[in-house]
Structure formats: structure tokens, C-alpha cells
C-alpha positions as CSV (number, residue, x, y, z in Angstrom):
1,X,-122.0,-17.4,89.2
2,X,-119.7,-16.8,92.0
3,X,-117.5,-19.4,93.3
4,X,-118.8,-20.2,96.7
5,X,-116.8,-19.7,100.0
6,X,-116.3,-23.0,100.7
7,X,-114.3,-23.5,97.1
8,X,-112.5,-20.5,98.0
9,X,-111.2,-21.3,101.2
10,X,-110.5,-24.8,99.7
11,X,-108.1,-23.3,96.9
12,X,-106.1,-21.2,99.1
13,X,-105.1,-24.2,101.1
14,X,-104.5,-26.1,98.1
15,X,-102.2,-23.7,96.3
16,X,-99.4,-23.1,98.5
17,X,-99.3,-27.7,99.1
18,X,-98.9,-27.2,95.2
19,X,-96.1,-24.8,94.9
20,X,-94.4,-26.8,97.6
21,X,-94.4,-30.0,95.9
22,X,-93.7,-28.6,92.6
23,X,-90.3,-27.3,94.5
24,X,-89.6,-30.4,95.5
25,X,-89.9,-32.4,92.5
26,X,-87.9,-29.8,91.1
27,X,-85.1,-30.0,93.6
28,X,-85.4,-34.1,93.2
29,X,-84.2,-33.7,89.4
30,X,-81.5,-31.2,90.2
31,X,-79.9,-33.8,92.9
32,X,-80.1,-36.8,90.8
33,X,-78.4,-35.0,87.4
34,X,-75.3,-33.8,90.0
35,X,-72.3,-36.1,89.6
36,X,-71.0,-38.0,92.6
37,X,-67.6,-37.2,94.0
38,X,-65.2,-39.8,93.8
39,X,-63.8,-41.2,97.3
40,X,-60.4,-39.6,97.9
41,X,-57.6,-42.1,99.5
42,X,-56.7,-41.2,103.3
43,X,-53.2,-42.8,102.6
44,X,-50.7,-40.5,104.0
45,X,-48.2,-39.2,101.6
46,X,-44.6,-40.6,102.4
47,X,-41.9,-37.6,102.1
48,X,-39.0,-38.0,99.9
49,X,-35.5,-37.0,101.4
50,X,-31.8,-36.9,99.9
51,X,-29.6,-38.9,101.9
52,X,-25.8,-39.0,102.5
53,X,-23.6,-42.1,103.5
54,X,-21.1,-41.5,105.6
55,X,-17.5,-42.6,105.0
56,X,-14.4,-41.3,106.8
57,X,-12.2,-38.6,105.0
58,X,-8.9,-37.1,105.2
59,X,-9.4,-33.9,106.1
60,X,-7.4,-30.6,106.6
61,X,-8.3,-28.5,110.0
62,X,-8.3,-24.8,109.4
63,X,-8.5,-22.1,112.2
64,X,-9.6,-18.7,111.0
65,X,-8.4,-15.3,112.6
66,X,-8.2,-11.8,111.4
67,X,-5.7,-8.8,112.3
68,X,-3.7,-5.9,111.0
69,X,-0.7,-6.0,109.4
70,X,2.3,-4.3,111.2
71,X,6.2,-4.2,110.6
72,X,8.5,-6.8,112.3
73,X,11.0,-3.9,113.1
74,X,10.0,-0.2,113.8
75,X,12.1,2.6,114.9
76,X,12.3,6.3,115.6
77,X,15.4,8.3,114.4
78,X,17.1,10.0,117.1
79,X,19.8,12.6,116.8
80,X,23.0,11.7,119.3
81,X,24.3,15.4,118.5
82,X,23.4,18.8,118.3
83,X,24.1,21.0,115.2
84,X,22.4,22.4,112.3
85,X,20.9,19.9,109.5
86,X,22.7,20.6,106.5
87,X,21.6,17.6,104.3
88,X,18.2,15.5,104.0
89,X,18.0,13.1,101.6
90,X,15.4,12.5,99.6
91,X,15.0,8.8,100.7
92,X,14.1,10.1,104.3
93,X,10.4,11.4,102.8
94,X,7.0,9.6,103.8
95,X,6.8,6.3,102.1
96,X,10.1,6.6,100.5
97,X,12.1,3.3,100.5
98,X,15.8,2.9,101.6
99,X,18.6,0.9,101.9
100,X,21.0,-0.4,105.1
101,X,23.9,2.2,105.5
102,X,22.1,4.7,103.1
103,X,23.1,8.2,104.4
104,X,19.2,9.9,105.3
105,X,20.7,13.0,106.7
106,X,23.5,15.0,107.9
107,X,24.3,17.7,111.0
108,X,26.8,20.3,110.6
109,X,30.3,18.5,112.0
110,X,32.8,21.7,112.2
111,X,32.7,21.6,116.0
112,X,33.0,17.9,116.0
113,X,35.9,18.1,113.7
114,X,37.6,20.9,116.0
115,X,37.0,18.8,119.0
116,X,38.6,15.9,117.5
117,X,42.1,18.1,116.5
118,X,41.7,19.6,120.3
119,X,41.6,15.9,121.3
120,X,44.5,14.6,119.0
121,X,46.6,17.4,120.0
122,X,45.9,16.5,124.1
123,X,46.9,13.1,123.6
124,X,50.2,13.7,121.7
125,X,51.1,16.1,124.9
126,X,50.3,13.3,126.9
127,X,52.4,10.6,125.0
128,X,55.3,13.2,125.3
129,X,54.9,13.3,128.9
130,X,55.0,9.5,129.2
131,X,57.9,9.5,127.1
132,X,59.8,12.0,129.7
133,X,58.3,10.0,132.8
134,X,59.8,6.9,131.5
135,X,63.3,8.3,130.8
136,X,63.6,10.1,134.0
137,X,62.5,6.6,136.0
138,X,65.0,4.8,134.1
139,X,67.9,7.7,135.0
140,X,66.3,7.7,138.7
141,X,66.9,3.9,139.2
142,X,70.3,3.9,137.7
143,X,71.5,6.5,140.2
144,X,69.8,4.3,143.0
145,X,71.6,1.4,141.7
146,X,75.0,3.5,142.1
147,X,75.0,5.1,145.3
148,X,72.7,3.0,147.2
149,X,71.8,-0.4,148.1
150,X,68.2,-2.5,148.9
151,X,65.2,-2.3,147.2
152,X,64.5,2.0,146.1
153,X,61.3,3.5,146.8
154,X,58.7,3.9,144.6
155,X,58.9,7.4,144.6
156,X,62.7,7.1,143.9
157,X,61.6,5.1,140.6
158,X,58.6,7.7,140.0
159,X,56.2,5.0,139.5
160,X,53.1,7.3,140.6
161,X,54.4,9.8,138.1
162,X,54.5,6.7,135.9
163,X,50.8,6.0,136.5
164,X,49.3,9.4,136.0
165,X,50.9,10.1,132.9
166,X,49.8,6.8,131.5
167,X,46.4,7.5,132.7
168,X,46.3,10.8,131.0
169,X,47.4,9.0,127.8
170,X,44.6,6.4,128.2
171,X,42.3,9.4,128.8
172,X,43.6,11.3,125.8
173,X,42.7,8.4,123.7
174,X,39.1,7.6,124.8
175,X,38.6,11.7,124.3
176,X,39.8,10.8,120.8
177,X,37.5,7.9,120.6
178,X,34.2,9.8,122.0
179,X,35.3,12.5,119.2
180,X,35.5,10.4,116.4
181,X,32.0,8.9,117.5
182,X,30.5,12.1,117.8
183,X,31.8,13.0,114.2
184,X,30.3,9.6,112.9
185,X,27.1,10.7,114.7
186,X,26.7,13.7,112.2
187,X,25.7,11.4,109.3
188,X,22.8,9.6,110.1
189,X,22.5,6.0,108.7
190,X,19.8,3.7,107.8
191,X,20.2,1.0,110.3
192,X,18.5,-1.6,108.1
193,X,16.3,-1.7,104.5
194,X,13.2,-0.1,105.2
195,X,10.9,2.6,104.7
196,X,9.9,6.2,106.2
197,X,6.6,6.4,108.0
198,X,6.9,10.3,108.7
199,X,9.7,12.6,108.4
200,X,9.7,15.1,111.4
201,X,12.6,17.6,111.1
202,X,13.7,19.7,107.7
203,X,16.6,21.2,106.4
204,X,18.0,24.0,108.6
205,X,16.6,23.0,111.7
206,X,19.1,22.9,114.7
207,X,18.6,19.7,116.6
208,X,19.5,18.5,120.1
209,X,20.5,15.5,121.4
210,X,17.3,13.2,121.6
211,X,15.9,15.3,118.9
212,X,13.5,12.5,117.0
213,X,14.0,12.8,113.3
214,X,11.8,10.4,111.6
215,X,9.6,7.4,111.9
216,X,10.8,4.4,110.0
217,X,10.0,0.8,109.9
218,X,12.0,-2.4,108.3
219,X,10.4,-4.2,105.2
220,X,12.6,-7.6,105.4
221,X,9.0,-9.1,107.5
222,X,5.7,-7.9,108.3
223,X,4.0,-9.5,111.0
224,X,0.3,-10.1,112.1
225,X,-1.1,-10.4,115.1
226,X,-3.9,-13.3,115.1
227,X,-6.4,-13.6,118.0
228,X,-7.5,-17.1,119.2
229,X,-9.7,-18.7,121.5
230,X,-7.8,-21.1,124.2
231,X,-9.9,-23.7,122.7
232,X,-8.9,-23.1,119.1
233,X,-5.2,-23.8,120.2
234,X,-6.2,-27.8,120.8
235,X,-6.4,-27.5,116.6
236,X,-3.0,-26.2,115.9
237,X,0.5,-28.6,116.0
238,X,2.4,-26.0,118.5
239,X,5.5,-26.8,120.4
240,X,4.3,-28.1,123.6
241,X,7.2,-26.3,125.8
242,X,7.2,-22.9,124.2
243,X,10.7,-22.4,127.0
244,X,12.7,-25.0,124.9
245,X,12.1,-22.7,121.6
246,X,12.8,-19.4,123.7
247,X,9.7,-18.0,122.6
248,X,10.3,-18.4,118.8
249,X,9.5,-21.6,116.3
250,X,8.4,-22.5,113.0
251,X,4.9,-22.8,113.2
252,X,2.0,-23.7,111.1
253,X,1.6,-22.0,107.5
254,X,-1.0,-19.3,107.6
255,X,-2.7,-17.9,104.4
256,X,-3.7,-14.3,104.4
257,X,-6.6,-12.7,102.2
258,X,-7.4,-9.0,101.4
259,X,-8.5,-6.9,99.0
260,X,-6.0,-4.6,97.8
261,X,-6.0,-2.3,94.7
262,X,-9.4,-3.4,93.6
263,X,-8.6,-7.1,93.9
264,X,-8.8,-10.1,96.2
265,X,-5.1,-10.9,96.8
266,X,-3.4,-13.8,99.0
267,X,-0.4,-13.9,101.0
268,X,1.9,-16.9,102.4
269,X,3.3,-16.7,105.9
270,X,3.9,-19.2,109.1
271,X,3.3,-18.5,112.4
272,X,6.3,-17.5,114.5
273,X,5.7,-17.1,117.8
274,X,3.0,-17.0,120.4
275,X,2.7,-14.0,122.9
276,X,2.9,-14.5,126.5
277,X,-0.3,-13.0,128.0
278,X,-3.9,-13.8,127.9
279,X,-6.0,-10.5,126.9
280,X,-7.3,-9.6,130.2
281,X,-10.8,-8.1,128.1
282,X,-11.3,-10.5,125.4
283,X,-9.6,-13.6,127.1
284,X,-7.9,-14.1,123.7
285,X,-4.2,-15.5,123.1
286,X,-2.6,-14.1,119.9
287,X,-0.3,-16.1,117.6
288,X,2.0,-13.8,115.8
289,X,2.2,-14.5,112.0
290,X,5.1,-13.8,110.0
291,X,5.5,-12.8,106.1
292,X,8.7,-12.6,104.6
293,X,9.7,-10.0,102.0
294,X,6.2,-8.2,102.1
295,X,7.7,-5.9,99.9
296,X,8.3,-8.0,97.2
297,X,12.0,-7.1,97.1
298,X,13.0,-10.5,95.4
299,X,10.8,-9.1,92.7
300,X,9.1,-12.7,92.4
301,X,6.4,-12.0,89.6
302,X,3.2,-13.6,90.8
303,X,3.5,-11.6,94.0
304,X,2.1,-7.9,94.9
305,X,3.1,-5.6,97.8
306,X,1.6,-6.4,101.7
307,X,1.3,-3.0,102.9
308,X,1.8,-2.4,106.6
309,X,-1.6,-1.2,108.3
310,X,-3.9,-3.6,105.5
311,X,-6.6,-5.5,107.7
312,X,-6.5,-9.0,106.6
313,X,-8.0,-12.5,107.2
314,X,-5.9,-15.2,108.2
315,X,-6.4,-18.8,107.8
316,X,-4.0,-20.8,109.9
317,X,-3.5,-24.9,108.8
318,X,-4.4,-27.0,111.6
319,X,-4.2,-30.3,112.0
320,X,-4.7,-33.1,109.7
321,X,-7.5,-35.8,110.1
322,X,-6.9,-39.2,108.8
323,X,-10.4,-40.4,109.4
324,X,-12.9,-37.7,109.9
325,X,-16.3,-37.9,109.5
326,X,-18.0,-34.7,107.6
327,X,-21.1,-33.8,107.0
328,X,-22.8,-30.6,105.0
329,X,-24.0,-27.7,107.3
330,X,-27.4,-28.3,106.0
331,X,-27.7,-31.7,107.3
332,X,-27.6,-29.9,110.9
333,X,-31.9,-30.4,111.6
334,X,-30.8,-28.4,114.6
335,X,-27.8,-27.8,116.8
336,X,-25.9,-30.9,117.4
337,X,-28.7,-32.8,115.7
338,X,-29.3,-34.9,112.5
339,X,-32.0,-37.3,111.2
340,X,-30.7,-40.7,110.0
341,X,-32.9,-42.9,107.6
342,X,-33.2,-46.4,109.4
343,X,-34.7,-49.7,107.8
344,X,-34.4,-51.5,104.3
345,X,-35.8,-52.0,101.4
346,X,-39.4,-49.8,101.1
347,X,-39.4,-49.9,104.8
348,X,-37.7,-46.9,105.5
349,X,-37.5,-44.6,108.8
350,X,-36.4,-41.5,109.5
351,X,-35.1,-41.2,113.2
352,X,-33.7,-38.1,115.3
353,X,-29.7,-38.7,116.0
354,X,-27.5,-36.5,118.5
355,X,-23.7,-35.7,117.4
356,X,-21.1,-34.4,118.6
357,X,-19.8,-31.3,116.6
358,X,-15.6,-30.9,116.5
359,X,-15.8,-28.2,114.5
360,X,-18.0,-25.9,111.7
361,X,-15.3,-25.3,108.7
362,X,-17.1,-23.3,105.7
363,X,-20.0,-25.2,104.6
364,X,-19.1,-28.5,106.4
365,X,-19.2,-29.5,110.1
366,X,-16.6,-32.2,111.2
367,X,-18.3,-34.9,113.6
368,X,-16.5,-36.1,116.9
369,X,-19.2,-38.5,117.9
370,X,-22.8,-40.1,117.4
371,X,-22.3,-41.0,113.7
372,X,-20.7,-44.3,112.4
373,X,-19.6,-45.3,108.9
374,X,-22.4,-46.5,106.7
375,X,-25.1,-44.5,108.2
376,X,-27.2,-42.6,105.8
377,X,-27.7,-38.9,107.4
378,X,-30.9,-36.9,105.7
379,X,-29.9,-33.8,104.0
380,X,-33.7,-32.7,103.4
381,X,-35.2,-30.2,105.9
382,X,-38.5,-31.7,107.5
383,X,-40.7,-29.6,108.7
384,X,-43.0,-31.7,110.4
385,X,-40.7,-34.3,111.7
386,X,-42.1,-37.2,113.8
387,X,-39.6,-40.3,115.4
388,X,-40.2,-43.1,113.1
389,X,-41.7,-41.8,110.2
390,X,-41.8,-43.3,107.0
391,X,-39.6,-42.0,103.9
392,X,-38.4,-42.7,100.5
393,X,-35.0,-42.2,99.6
394,X,-34.4,-39.5,96.6
395,X,-30.9,-40.7,95.4
396,X,-29.7,-44.4,95.5
397,X,-28.8,-45.2,98.9
398,X,-25.5,-46.9,98.4
399,X,-24.1,-43.2,96.8
400,X,-21.2,-42.3,99.5
401,X,-19.4,-39.1,100.4
């Protein structure tokens, strides 16, 4: 028997409703089986900061600079005579050292010895002529006194002739002195203890007056020109009146550093003068540091040569501060600003504080104003800083610098 049309229509209506009802019942069972999440705390996490409690300390200012080592004395050997070079010392070689008074080069002196002998002969003739004139003047005076009365005429006493012969003697003596000087100049001697930069002539060359023979420099002391800004001079103990010092003074100590022979080296020097002009292009002032005995002629065991031409770093010893306030560079949250922890106990806050920076020196910053003794400065960087935000201290707040 076939179901009626009415039954089929009712089945079509109830079947979707049954499916929906079953899904709803299943969803209820699933929802009841899921664990409810625990409510989270909305309390804000308080950041931890490391602090430094400010205390005054003694500090030595250091002013850095850089420069190139130069000899204190450098010269160009020049010929004062003309002639052929007959001898060249092994000490007149590039890089060689020599002592003051050591023979460096010799020019042929035959012509100068001959000239000296001629001048000596001229002097002998002039001296003989002078002796003759003196005797003739004496005879003339006696004859006048026998035959005449009154004051004799200068011509009678042969005074002009005597003056002329005396002048000839003086000229001959001067000529001998010049010949002896020329003869001595055929031997070129070292003017000081030094080192040869470059030899410019060699054996057999004919030189004239003014010919350059070589470039040399002294090894007694080396100098380094150190450029500084005008503002940096305030950190150094320099004479107030440089005129009274003659431009040369015993200034602050200088430590010289460089890499030499594969190792870091250090030398000690001292500021000895300040140059008279400010560089128009850079607006720098140059202090000149001097290092004594750069080639270690005194044979100190721990010292090494400071060669000319070496590029070096210098640290000039500055003023000594007795009650300086110093913080690490990392305490600067931004230029001229630090964070200070205020409050007591658990009620601590972080506040922004402007500071006046006197000088940055290595990993430290010297503060001239804005911080007081006992202030607690944050050493921790805070990215999302809010003025007055609550903080906790990592270390003992009583820790001092």
C-alpha cells in the first residue's frame, strides 16, 4: 500500500527539522565539554632597572689628538766651497746614524791649500813693508826735530804711508782667515747627532757653492704637532701669558700610542709650545709635544725607537677634578638626558632629567650640572618610557660608584 501524499509531505518537513535538532544537541554537548579559560590578570608588569647612586670622585681629564712624528731639527747639508768630492763617509747613507763632528764628506782641498800659502806670503810682504814704514817714519821725525821747529806735517811723519801699510797687513790677515775657513769647509762635518734621510751626491762629483749634499735630521728629540679645538684648551693646564714664557714652556704630560713592529707601543712626552696661528681652514690650534731621546740612545731596556713619520695617537693629561660626577655612557638615554629613580620603598618612579655634559671620555661621561650627590641614575634602557612610570631596582639601591 503506497503512503499517501500527505504523509510524504509531512516527512519532508520533519526530516530537516530533526537534523537541525540533532546538530543543536551535539553542539551543546561539545560546548559543555570545553574547559573555560581562566581570567587573566590585567595588572601591568613593572620594569626592573639597574641604578647607579651618584657620589663625587677624583678624575683626571684626558684630551685626545693625533699627529705625525717629526724631528725637532732637520737640515740640508750644503757645500760652501767648489771642487771634486774625494771622500764620502759610510755614515752619509740613507738611514745611517752619525755623531756630532763626524766627517761625512770631503772635497778636494789642493786649490785651497795653495790659496792659503799665497795669502801667507802676502801677509809676510805686508808686514815687512809696515816695518820699513815704521823705521822711515821714525827717522823722518828725528830729522825734523833737529832741523825744524814746531809741529811736523803728517806727511813728514809718513802717517798716510803707515795707515796704508797697516791696512795691507789687516787685509792680508783677513785673507788668510778666509782661506783657512775655505780649507776647513772642504771637510763637511756633522752639525749634531743625527740620521741621514737622503744622500744627494756621490764620490767623484764636482760640486759648486750652494750644491745640496744630503738631507739629515737630529735624533736628540722628536716633535708631534697635535691639533685641538679652542674649547679643548680649557681642559689643559697651560700658561696664561705665553709671551712671558717666550713661547716655550713645560706643559702637561702626553702619552703617545702607535702600532709599530707588529705590537702596540707607548712613549712618553710633554707639551713644550703652542703654535702662534689658528689654522684658517680647520680652526684648529696646534700644540707641539716633544719626546726626548726618540731613538733610545740612552739604551733604556723597556723603550723602543719612535721613528720619524709614524702616525700616532696622543692623550694629553688635562686638569684634575676633585669632586667630579661621572656616569657611564650607557646611562645617557639620549643626548643630554638621563632617567632618575625617585621615591622610596616599593613606591619608585622613573623621571626624565636634563644634564649638562662637561666632557665624554672613553666609556664615561663627566657631568657639570643636573645631578646631585645621592641621585639614582638608571643604567637600563627603557624603550616605552613614560615620565613617572613605576619601576623596581635590580640591585641594592644603596650601591655607590
